[in-house]
C-alpha positions in Angstrom: 12.7 11.5 -3.1 14.9 10.0 -5.7 13.7 9.6 -9.2 16.5 8.3 -11.5 14.8 8.6 -14.8 14.9 11.8 -16.9 11.3 12.8 -17.6 12.1 14.5 -20.9 13.1 11.2 -22.5 10.8 8.4 -23.6 7.1 8.6 -24.5 4.2 10.3 -22.8 3.5 7.3 -20.6 7.1 7.6 -19.2 6.6 11.3 -18.5 3.2 10.6 -16.8 4.8 7.8 -14.6 7.6 10.2 -13.6 5.1 12.8 -12.5 3.0 10.2 -10.6 6.1 9.0 -8.7 6.9 12.6 -7.7 3.8 12.7 -5.6 4.2 9.4 -4.0 5.2 8.7 -0.4 8.9 8.6 0.4 10.3 5.1 0.3 13.1 3.2 2.1 15.1 0.2 0.9 14.5 -3.1 2.5 17.2 -5.8 2.1 16.6 -9.3 3.4 17.4 -12.8 2.6 14.5 -15.1 1.7 14.5 -18.8 0.6 15.3 -19.2 -3.1 12.0 -21.1 -3.7 10.0 -18.3 -2.2 11.9 -15.8 -4.3 11.1 -17.8 -7.4 7.4 -18.1 -6.5 7.2 -14.3 -6.0 8.8 -13.7 -9.4 6.3 -16.0 -11.1 3.4 -14.4 -9.3 4.6 -10.9 -10.3 4.9 -12.0 -13.9 1.5 -13.6 -14.0 -0.1 -10.6 -12.3 1.7 -8.1 -14.6 3.2 -6.3 -11.6 6.6 -6.4 -9.8 8.0 -8.0 -6.7 8.1 -4.8 -4.8 4.4 -4.3 -5.2 3.7 -7.8 -4.0 6.0 -7.4 -0.9 4.5 -4.0 0.0 1.0 -5.5 -0.3 1.9 -8.5 1.9 3.6 -6.2 4.5 0.6 -3.8 4.6 -1.7 -6.8 5.1 0.5 -8.1 7.9 0.6 -4.8 9.7 -3.2 -4.4 9.3 -3.8 -7.8 10.9 -1.5 -7.0 13.8 -3.3 -3.7 14.7 
């Protein structure tokens, strides 16, 4: 697992987030090209949902895999 942020810096929320990430499942990088319009839509959805694009993509892929099983 790679955690790039020093847990001793920042506020208590940052330290708690660091500890939470330490217990998470290992991750792997996914790099792909998507249409610019779709990218923009995802960014807007992430902003409106107060989340990030990674969370949206992971959720979409989990749903896709669940439907295929």
